[in-house]
C-alpha positions, 0 to 999 in steps of 0.5 A: 802919684809921685813918691812924695805924694805916696809918702805923704799919703802913708804918713797921713794914714798913720797919724789918722790910725794913731788918732783913732786909737787915742795914742799920743805922739809927738813929731821929733827932729830927723823925720821921726814921730815918737809914739807914747804908750802908758805911763812908763818912761820906757813905753815909747817907740819911734815911727820913721816917716821916711822909711815907714818903719817902727822901732823901740827899746828892747825892754818896752812893755808888752802893751807898747810892743803889741801896739808897735807890731799892730802899727807895723802891720797897718803900715805894711798894708797901707803902703802896699795899697797906696803903691798898687793904686799908684801903679794902676794910675800910671 
């Protein structure tokens, strides 16, 4: 699996995770996805498609922060899994 294929596989799993949890998100310019949580305009965070990282405002709600931390753990797990599968196929 090439690096591009690995990035694509990780991103697809992230989008699937968000869809399964009914969490709305929008594709933005610059390779990021904005994940919107709740009704408050400050309750969002970004997922960076290239680096597979998340980041948000310091004053976001506890709910938004909890989802961001959960997604971060999911990304770490799926990234490791995809990298290991890629190494085995070499």
